[in-house]
KOLSEDO-921099 format. One record per residue: residue number from 0; residue in three letters; x, y, z of N, C-alpha, C in turn. Coordinates in Angstrom, 1 decimal, always signed. Atoms other than C-alpha are relative to their C-alpha. Example, Ala and Ser with C-alpha at 12.3 -4.5 7.8 and 13.67 -1.06 7.14 Angstrom:
{0 'ala' {+0.9 -1.2 +0.0} {+12.3 -4.5 +7.8} {+0.9 +1.2 +0.0}}
{1 'ser' {-0.9 -1.1 +0.0} {+13.7 -1.1 +7.1} {-0.8 +1.1 +0.8}}
//
This chain:
{0 'met' {-0.6 +1.2 +0.5} {-105.6 -30.8 -51.1} {-0.3 -0.1 -1.5}}
{1 'arg' {+0.3 +0.0 +1.4} {-107.4 -30.4 -54.4} {+1.0 +0.9 -0.8}}
{2 'ser' {-0.9 -0.9 +0.7} {-105.2 -27.5 -55.3} {+1.4 -0.6 -0.1}}
{3 'lys' {-1.3 +0.7 +0.1} {-102.1 -29.5 -54.5} {+0.0 -1.0 -1.1}}
{4 'arg' {+0.1 +1.0 +1.1} {-103.3 -32.3 -56.8} {+0.1 +0.6 -1.3}}
{5 'lys' {+0.0 -0.7 +1.2} {-104.0 -29.9 -59.5} {+1.4 +0.6 -0.4}}
{6 'ala' {-1.4 -0.5 +0.2} {-100.6 -28.3 -59.1} {+0.9 -1.1 -0.5}}
{7 'lys' {-0.9 +1.1 +0.4} {-98.9 -31.7 -59.3} {-0.3 -0.4 -1.4}}
{8 'lys' {+0.4 +0.4 +1.3} {-100.9 -32.6 -62.4} {+0.5 +1.0 -1.0}}
{9 'ser' {-0.5 -1.0 +1.0} {-100.1 -29.4 -64.1} {+1.5 +0.0 -0.1}}
{10 'lys' {-1.5 +0.1 +0.1} {-96.4 -29.8 -63.2} {+0.4 -1.2 -0.9}}
{11 'ile' {-0.3 +1.2 +0.8} {-96.5 -33.3 -64.7} {-0.3 +0.2 -1.4}}
{12 'lys' {+0.3 -0.3 +1.4} {-98.2 -32.1 -67.8} {+1.1 +0.9 -0.6}}
{13 'val' {-1.0 -0.9 +0.5} {-95.6 -29.3 -68.2} {+1.3 -0.8 -0.3}}
{14 'lys' {-1.2 +0.9 +0.2} {-92.8 -31.9 -67.7} {-0.1 -0.8 -1.2}}
{15 'lys' {+0.2 +0.9 +1.2} {-94.3 -34.2 -70.3} {+0.1 +0.9 -1.3}}
{16 'lys' {-0.2 -0.8 +1.2} {-94.6 -31.3 -72.8} {+1.4 +0.4 -0.2}}
{17 'leu' {-1.5 -0.4 +0.1} {-91.0 -30.2 -72.1} {+0.8 -1.2 -0.6}}
{18 'lys' {-0.7 +1.2 +0.4} {-89.8 -33.8 -72.6} {-0.3 -0.3 -1.5}}
{19 'thr' {+0.3 +0.2 +1.4} {-91.7 -34.1 -75.9} {+0.6 +1.0 -0.9}}
{20 'lys' {-0.7 -1.0 +0.8} {-90.4 -30.8 -77.1} {+1.5 -0.3 -0.1}}
{21 'ala' {-1.4 +0.3 +0.1} {-86.9 -31.9 -76.2} {+0.3 -1.1 -0.9}}
{22 'arg' {-0.2 +1.1 +1.0} {-87.3 -35.1 -78.1} {-0.1 +0.5 -1.4}}
{23 'lys' {+0.2 -0.6 +1.3} {-88.6 -33.2 -81.1} {+1.2 +0.8 -0.4}}
{24 'leu' {-1.2 -0.8 +0.3} {-85.6 -30.8 -80.9} {+1.2 -0.9 -0.3}}
{25 'asn' {-1.1 +0.9 +0.3} {-83.2 -33.7 -80.7} {-0.2 -0.7 -1.4}}
{26 'lys' {+0.2 +0.6 +1.3} {-84.8 -35.4 -83.7} {+0.3 +1.0 -1.1}}
{27 'arg' {-0.3 -1.0 +0.9} {-84.6 -32.1 -85.6} {+1.6 +0.2 -0.2}}
{28 'lys' {-1.5 -0.2 +0.0} {-80.9 -31.7 -84.6} {+0.6 -1.2 -0.8}}
{29 'gln' {-0.5 +1.1 +0.7} {-80.2 -35.2 -85.8} {-0.2 +0.0 -1.5}}
{30 'lys' {+0.3 -0.1 +1.4} {-81.9 -34.6 -89.1} {+0.9 +1.0 -0.7}}
{31 'ile' {-0.9 -1.0 +0.5} {-80.0 -31.4 -89.6} {+1.5 -0.5 -0.1}}
{32 'lys' {-1.4 +0.5 +0.1} {-76.7 -33.1 -88.8} {+0.1 -1.0 -1.1}}
{33 'ala' {-0.1 +1.0 +1.1} {-77.5 -35.9 -91.3} {+0.0 +0.8 -1.3}}
{34 'lys' {+0.1 -0.8 +1.3} {-78.4 -33.3 -94.0} {+1.4 +0.7 -0.2}}
{35 'val' {-1.3 -0.6 +0.2} {-75.1 -31.5 -93.3} {+1.0 -1.0 -0.4}}
{36 'arg' {-0.9 +1.1 +0.4} {-73.2 -34.8 -93.5} {-0.1 -0.3 -1.5}}
{37 'ile' {+0.3 +0.3 +1.4} {-74.9 -35.6 -96.8} {+0.5 +1.1 -0.9}}
{38 'ala' {-0.4 -1.2 +0.8} {-74.3 -32.1 -98.2} {+1.6 +0.0 -0.1}}
{39 'ser' {-1.4 +0.0 +0.0} {-70.6 -32.3 -97.2} {+0.6 -1.1 -0.9}}
{40 'leu' {-0.4 +1.1 +0.9} {-70.2 -35.6 -98.9} {-0.2 +0.3 -1.5}}
{41 'gln' {+0.3 -0.3 +1.4} {-71.9 -34.4 -102.0} {+0.9 +1.1 -0.6}}
{42 'ser' {-0.8 -1.1 +0.5} {-69.8 -31.2 -102.2} {+1.4 -0.4 -0.2}}
{43 'glu' {-1.4 +0.5 +0.2} {-66.5 -33.2 -102.1} {+0.1 -0.4 -1.5}}
{44 'lys' {-0.3 +0.3 +1.5} {-65.2 -33.2 -105.7} {+0.8 -1.3 -0.1}}
{45 'pro' {-0.9 +1.1 +0.2} {-63.8 -36.4 -107.0} {+1.4 +0.4 -0.4}}
{46 'lys' {-1.3 -0.4 +0.3} {-60.1 -36.4 -107.3} {+0.5 -0.5 -1.4}}
{47 'thr' {-0.6 +0.3 +1.3} {-58.2 -36.4 -110.6} {+0.8 -1.3 +0.0}}
{48 'ser' {-0.8 +1.2 -0.1} {-55.9 -39.1 -109.4} {-0.7 -1.3 -0.2}}
{49 'lys' {+0.8 +1.2 +0.2} {-58.7 -41.6 -109.5} {-0.5 -0.1 -1.5}}
{50 'leu' {+0.5 +0.0 +1.4} {-59.6 -40.6 -113.1} {+1.1 -0.3 -1.0}}
{51 'trp' {-1.1 +0.1 +1.0} {-56.2 -40.5 -114.9} {+1.3 -0.5 +0.7}}
{52 'ser' {-1.3 +0.4 -0.5} {-52.8 -42.0 -114.5} {+0.9 +1.2 +0.1}}
{53 'lys' {-0.9 -1.1 -0.1} {-49.8 -39.9 -113.7} {+0.6 +0.4 -1.3}}
{54 'gly' {-0.5 -0.3 +1.3} {-48.5 -40.2 -117.2} {-1.0 +0.9 -0.8}}
{55 'glu' {+1.0 -0.8 +0.7} {-51.8 -38.8 -118.6} {+0.0 +1.4 +0.5}}
{56 'leu' {-0.1 -1.4 -0.6} {-51.7 -35.9 -116.2} {+1.2 +0.8 -0.4}}
{57 'lys' {-1.3 -0.6 +0.5} {-48.1 -35.2 -117.2} {-0.2 +0.5 -1.4}}
{58 'lys' {+0.3 -0.4 +1.3} {-49.2 -35.1 -120.8} {-0.9 +1.2 -0.1}}
{59 'phe' {+0.9 -1.2 +0.0} {-52.0 -32.7 -120.1} {+0.7 +1.2 +0.5}}
{60 'lys' {-0.8 -1.1 -0.5} {-49.6 -30.5 -118.1} {+0.9 +0.5 -1.1}}
{61 'glu' {-0.9 -0.4 +1.1} {-47.1 -30.5 -121.0} {-0.8 +0.7 -1.1}}
{62 'phe' {+0.8 -0.6 +1.1} {-49.9 -29.7 -123.5} {-0.4 +1.4 +0.4}}
{63 'leu' {+0.4 -1.3 -0.5} {-51.1 -26.8 -121.3} {+1.2 +1.0 -0.1}}
{64 'ile' {-1.2 -0.9 +0.1} {-47.5 -25.4 -121.1} {+0.2 +0.4 -1.4}}
{65 'lys' {-0.2 -0.4 +1.5} {-47.1 -25.6 -124.9} {-1.0 +1.0 -0.4}}
{66 'gln' {+1.0 -0.9 +0.4} {-50.4 -23.9 -125.4} {+0.2 +1.4 +0.5}}
{67 'arg' {-0.2 -1.3 -0.7} {-49.6 -21.2 -122.9} {+1.1 +0.8 -0.7}}
{68 'thr' {-1.2 -0.7 +0.6} {-46.2 -20.4 -124.4} {-0.3 +0.4 -1.5}}
{69 'lys' {+0.4 -0.4 +1.3} {-47.7 -20.4 -127.9} {-0.9 +1.3 +0.0}}
{70 'ile' {+0.9 -1.2 -0.1} {-50.4 -17.8 -126.9} {+0.8 +1.2 +0.5}}
{71 'val' {-0.9 -1.1 -0.5} {-47.8 -15.7 -125.0} {+0.8 +0.6 -1.1}}
{72 'ser' {-0.8 -0.4 +1.1} {-45.6 -15.6 -128.1} {-0.8 +0.8 -1.0}}
{73 'glu' {+0.9 -0.7 +0.9} {-48.6 -14.6 -130.2} {-0.3 +1.4 +0.5}}
{74 'leu' {+0.3 -1.3 -0.6} {-49.4 -11.8 -127.8} {+1.2 +1.0 -0.1}}
{75 'glu' {-1.2 -0.9 +0.1} {-45.8 -10.5 -127.8} {+0.1 +0.5 -1.5}}
{76 'his' {-0.1 -0.4 +1.4} {-45.9 -10.5 -131.6} {-1.0 +1.1 -0.3}}
{77 'ile' {+1.0 -1.1 +0.2} {-49.2 -8.5 -131.7} {+0.4 +1.3 +0.6}}
{78 'ala' {-0.4 -1.2 -0.6} {-47.9 -6.1 -129.2} {+1.2 +0.7 -0.7}}
{79 'lys' {-1.2 -0.6 +0.7} {-44.6 -5.6 -131.1} {-0.5 +0.6 -1.4}}
{80 'glu' {+0.3 -0.4 +1.3} {-46.3 -5.3 -134.5} {-1.0 +1.2 +0.0}}
{81 'thr' {+1.0 -1.0 +0.1} {-49.3 -3.1 -133.7} {-0.1 +1.0 +1.1}}
{82 'leu' {+0.3 -0.8 -1.2} {-49.5 -1.8 -130.2} {+1.2 +0.9 +0.3}}
{83 'lys' {-1.1 -0.8 -0.4} {-46.0 -0.5 -129.7} {+0.5 +1.1 -1.1}}
{84 'lys' {-0.3 -0.9 +1.0} {-45.8 +1.4 -133.0} {-0.8 +1.3 +0.0}}
{85 'ser' {+0.8 -1.2 +0.0} {-46.9 +5.0 -133.4} {-0.8 -0.1 -1.3}}
{86 'gln' {+0.9 -0.1 +1.1} {-49.6 +5.9 -135.9} {+0.8 +0.2 -1.3}}
{87 'lys' {-0.8 -0.3 +1.2} {-47.0 +7.3 -138.3} {+0.8 -1.2 -0.5}}
{88 'asp' {-0.8 +1.2 +0.4} {-44.8 +4.2 -138.2} {-0.9 -1.1 -0.5}}
{89 'ala' {+0.9 +1.0 +0.5} {-47.8 +1.9 -138.6} {-0.5 +0.2 -1.4}}
{90 'ser' {+0.5 -0.3 +1.3} {-49.0 +3.7 -141.7} {+1.1 -0.2 -1.1}}
{91 'gly' {-1.1 +0.1 +1.0} {-45.6 +3.5 -143.4} {+0.3 +1.3 -0.7}}
{92 'asp' {-0.2 -1.3 +0.7} {-45.8 +7.2 -144.3} {+1.3 +0.6 +0.5}}
{93 'leu' {-1.3 -0.5 -0.3} {-42.4 +8.7 -144.4} {+0.0 +1.6 +0.0}}
{94 'ser' {+0.1 -1.5 +0.1} {-43.5 +12.3 -145.0} {-0.3 +0.6 +1.3}}
{95 'gly' {+0.3 -0.7 -1.2} {-43.9 +14.8 -142.4} {-1.4 +0.6 +0.1}}
{96 'tyr' {+1.3 -0.5 +0.1} {-47.4 +15.7 -143.5} {-1.0 -0.8 +0.9}}
{97 'thr' {+1.0 +0.7 -0.9} {-50.5 +14.8 -141.4} {-0.6 -1.1 -0.9}}
{98 'leu' {+0.7 +1.1 +0.7} {-52.3 +11.6 -142.2} {-1.4 +0.3 -0.4}}
{99 'his' {+1.3 -0.2 +0.4} {-55.5 +11.4 -144.0} {-1.0 -0.6 +1.0}}
{100 'met' {+0.9 +0.5 -1.0} {-58.6 +10.8 -141.8} {-0.4 -1.5 -0.2}}
{101 'ala' {+0.3 +1.4 +0.3} {-59.4 +7.5 -143.6} {+1.1 -0.9 +0.4}}
{102 'asp' {-1.1 +0.8 -0.5} {-55.9 +6.3 -142.9} {+0.0 -0.1 +1.5}}
{103 'met' {+0.0 +0.1 -1.5} {-56.2 +7.2 -139.3} {-1.1 -0.9 +0.5}}
{104 'ala' {+1.2 +0.8 -0.4} {-59.6 +5.5 -139.0} {+0.4 -1.5 -0.2}}
{105 'thr' {-0.4 +1.4 +0.3} {-58.1 +2.3 -140.6} {+1.0 -0.4 +1.1}}
{106 'asp' {-1.0 +0.3 -1.0} {-55.1 +2.4 -138.2} {-0.7 -0.2 +1.4}}
{107 'his' {+0.8 +0.1 -1.2} {-57.5 +3.0 -135.3} {-0.7 -1.4 +0.1}}
{108 'tyr' {+0.7 +1.3 +0.0} {-59.6 +0.0 -136.3} {+0.9 -1.2 +0.2}}
{109 'asp' {-0.9 +1.1 -0.1} {-56.6 -2.2 -136.7} {+0.5 -0.2 +1.5}}
{110 'arg' {-0.4 +0.1 -1.4} {-55.4 -1.3 -133.2} {-1.1 -0.5 +0.9}}
{111 'glu' {+1.2 +0.5 -0.8} {-58.9 -1.9 -131.7} {-0.1 -1.5 -0.2}}
{112 'phe' {+0.1 +1.4 +0.4} {-59.0 -5.2 -133.5} {+1.0 -0.8 +0.8}}
{113 'ser' {-1.1 +0.7 -0.7} {-55.6 -6.2 -132.1} {-0.2 +0.0 +1.5}}
{114 'leu' {+0.3 +0.0 -1.4} {-56.6 -5.1 -128.6} {-1.1 -1.1 +0.4}}
{115 'gly' {+1.0 +1.1 -0.2} {-59.7 -7.4 -128.9} {+0.6 -1.4 +0.0}}
{116 'ile' {-0.7 +1.3 +0.1} {-57.5 -10.3 -129.9} {+0.8 -0.2 +1.3}}
{117 'val' {-0.9 +0.1 -1.2} {-55.1 -9.6 -127.0} {-0.9 -0.3 +1.2}}
{118 'ser' {+0.9 +0.2 -1.1} {-58.0 -9.4 -124.6} {-0.5 -1.4 +0.1}}
{119 'ser' {+0.5 +1.3 +0.0} {-59.5 -12.7 -125.6} {+1.1 -1.1 +0.2}}
{120 'glu' {-1.1 +0.9 -0.2} {-56.1 -14.4 -125.7} {+0.4 +0.0 +1.5}}
{121 'gln' {-0.4 -0.1 -1.4} {-55.4 -13.1 -122.2} {-1.0 -0.8 +0.9}}
{122 'glu' {+1.0 +0.8 -0.7} {-58.6 -14.7 -121.0} {+0.3 -1.5 +0.0}}
{123 'val' {-0.4 +1.4 +0.2} {-57.4 -18.0 -122.4} {+1.2 -0.3 +0.9}}
{124 'ile' {-1.2 +0.2 -0.9} {-54.1 -17.6 -120.5} {-0.5 -0.2 +1.5}}
{125 'tyr' {+0.5 +0.2 -1.3} {-56.1 -17.1 -117.3} {-0.6 -1.3 +0.2}}
{126 'glu' {+0.6 +1.3 -0.1} {-58.1 -20.2 -118.0} {+1.0 -1.1 +0.1}}
{127 'ile' {-1.1 +1.0 +0.0} {-54.9 -22.2 -118.6} {+0.7 +0.0 +1.4}}
{128 'asp' {-0.6 -0.1 -1.4} {-53.4 -20.9 -115.3} {-1.0 -0.6 +1.0}}
{129 'glu' {+0.9 +0.7 -0.9} {-56.6 -22.0 -113.6} {+0.0 -1.5 -0.1}}
{130 'ala' {-0.1 +1.4 +0.3} {-56.3 -25.4 -115.2} {+1.3 -0.6 +0.7}}
{131 'phe' {-1.1 +0.4 -0.7} {-52.8 -25.6 -113.7} {-0.3 -0.2 +1.5}}
{132 'arg' {+0.4 +0.1 -1.5} {-54.2 -24.9 -110.2} {-0.9 -1.2 +0.2}}
{133 'arg' {+0.8 +1.2 -0.1} {-56.8 -27.6 -110.8} {+0.9 -1.3 +0.0}}
{134 'leu' {-0.9 +1.1 +0.0} {-54.0 -30.0 -111.7} {+0.7 -0.2 +1.3}}
{135 'glu' {-0.7 +0.1 -1.3} {-52.2 -29.2 -108.5} {-0.9 -0.4 +1.2}}
{136 'asp' {+0.9 +0.4 -1.1} {-55.3 -29.5 -106.2} {-0.8 -1.3 -0.3}}
{137 'gly' {+0.6 +1.3 +0.2} {-56.5 -32.7 -107.9} {-1.4 +0.0 -0.6}}
{138 'thr' {+1.4 +0.0 +0.5} {-59.7 -31.5 -109.5} {+0.0 +0.3 -1.5}}
{139 'tyr' {-0.1 -0.2 +1.4} {-58.5 -31.2 -113.1} {-0.8 -1.0 -0.8}}
{140 'gly' {+0.8 +0.9 +0.8} {-60.8 -32.7 -115.7} {-1.4 -0.4 +0.6}}
{141 'ile' {+1.3 +0.2 -0.6} {-63.9 -32.5 -113.5} {-0.9 +1.2 -0.2}}
{142 'cys' {+0.9 -1.1 +0.4} {-66.9 -30.5 -114.6} {-0.4 +0.8 +1.2}}
{143 'phe' {+0.4 -1.0 -1.1} {-67.7 -27.4 -112.5} {-1.4 -0.2 +0.3}}
{144 'thr' {+1.4 +0.0 -0.2} {-71.4 -27.9 -112.9} {-0.5 -1.3 +0.5}}
{145 'cys' {+0.5 +1.2 -0.4} {-72.1 -31.6 -112.6} {+0.9 -0.9 +0.8}}
{146 'asp' {-1.0 +0.8 -0.7} {-68.9 -32.9 -110.9} {+0.3 -1.3 -0.7}}
{147 'lys' {-0.3 +1.2 +0.8} {-68.6 -35.6 -113.6} {+1.3 +0.2 -0.7}}
{148 'pro' {-1.2 -0.2 +0.7} {-65.4 -36.3 -115.4} {-0.2 +0.6 -1.4}}
{149 'ile' {+0.0 -0.5 +1.4} {-64.7 -34.3 -118.6} {+0.6 -1.0 -0.9}}
{150 'gly' {-0.6 +1.0 +0.9} {-64.0 -36.6 -121.5} {+1.4 +0.3 -0.5}}
{151 'lys' {-1.4 -0.1 +0.4} {-60.4 -37.2 -122.5} {+0.1 +0.7 -1.4}}
{152 'arg' {-0.1 -0.6 +1.3} {-61.1 -36.3 -126.1} {-0.2 +1.5 +0.0}}
{153 'arg' {+0.2 -1.4 -0.2} {-62.5 -32.9 -125.0} {+1.2 +0.7 +0.6}}
{154 'leu' {-1.2 -0.6 -0.6} {-59.5 -32.2 -122.8} {+1.2 +0.0 -1.0}}
{155 'lys' {-1.1 +0.0 +1.0} {-57.1 -33.1 -125.7} {-0.2 +1.2 -0.9}}
{156 'ile' {+0.3 -1.1 +0.9} {-58.8 -30.4 -127.8} {+0.0 +1.3 +0.8}}
{157 'val' {+0.0 -1.2 -0.9} {-59.5 -27.9 -125.0} {+0.5 -0.4 +1.3}}
{158 'pro' {-0.5 +0.5 -1.2} {-57.2 -28.7 -122.2} {-0.3 +0.8 +1.2}}
{159 'his' {+0.4 -0.9 -1.2} {-58.4 -25.8 -120.0} {-1.5 +0.0 +0.2}}
{160 'ala' {+1.5 +0.1 -0.1} {-62.1 -26.9 -120.3} {-0.4 -0.1 +1.5}}
{161 'lys' {+0.5 +0.0 -1.3} {-64.1 -26.3 -117.2} {-1.3 -0.8 +0.1}}
{162 'his' {+1.3 +0.7 +0.0} {-67.3 -28.1 -118.2} {+0.1 -1.2 -1.0}}
{163 'cys' {+0.2 +1.1 +1.0} {-68.2 -31.4 -119.9} {-0.8 +0.6 -1.2}}
{164 'ile' {+0.7 -0.5 +1.2} {-69.8 -31.1 -123.3} {-1.4 +0.4 +0.2}}
{165 'ser' {+1.4 -0.3 -0.2} {-73.4 -31.3 -122.2} {-0.2 +1.3 +0.9}}
{166 'cys' {+0.1 -1.2 -0.9} {-72.9 -28.7 -119.4} {+0.4 +1.3 -0.8}}
{167 'gln' {-0.4 -1.2 +0.8} {-71.0 -26.4 -121.8} {-1.1 +0.4 -1.0}}
{168 'gln' {+1.0 -0.4 +0.9} {-73.8 -26.6 -124.3} {-1.2 +0.7 +0.7}}
{169 'lys' {+1.0 -0.7 -0.8} {-76.3 -25.6 -121.6} {+0.4 +1.4 +0.3}}
{170 'glu' {-0.6 -1.3 -0.3} {-74.0 -22.8 -120.6} {-0.1 +1.0 -1.2}}
{171 'glu' {+0.0 -0.8 +1.3} {-73.8 -21.5 -124.2} {-1.5 +0.4 -0.3}}
{172 'leu' {+1.4 -0.3 +0.2} {-77.6 -21.7 -124.5} {-0.5 +1.1 +0.9}}
{173 'ile' {+0.3 -1.0 -1.0} {-78.0 -19.6 -121.4} {+0.6 +1.3 -0.4}}
{174 'gln' {-0.7 -1.3 +0.4} {-75.5 -17.0 -122.7} {-0.7 +0.5 -1.3}}
{175 'lys' {+0.6 -0.4 +1.2} {-77.3 -16.9 -126.1} {-1.3 +0.7 +0.4}}
{176 'arg' {+1.3 -0.6 -0.3} {-80.6 -16.1 -124.4} {+0.1 +1.4 +0.7}}
{177 'thr' {-0.1 -1.3 -0.7} {-79.2 -13.2 -122.4} {+0.7 +1.0 -0.8}}
//
């Protein structure tokens, strides 16, 4: 009889332990679900439609289009003037004689310089295209870092800006250090 009582007591203890473990697991699950809900709410970006009127968004879009066409025309001009010409044409030398090494070095430097300009301008075009996508999905004018609105004055100057002024300054400090 004693062994039966001990067996019952041990079964009761095991059941109690299992119940407390189950309660603790349920509490952990609830905490995790709450954290996931909070994280999903925090990760939702505010929509542009709440920040600016349709007229303002239209003006930003028009400004982006103007800026993009201006940069594309500049790139075409650079390509036409420097990159598509041969070395002989670029130097203006009409004779059939070979070029002087210093002239060749200058021409080479000019081409490299033009390629650097083209590369940086191409990056700006990519940023403008990305700004168009943000206009379409409703996240235009919202800082990538802090999710706060980017100031209208900043967007009027740099319409493809990804960061507010304070986050941009922090970003530039980090880049300076590296």
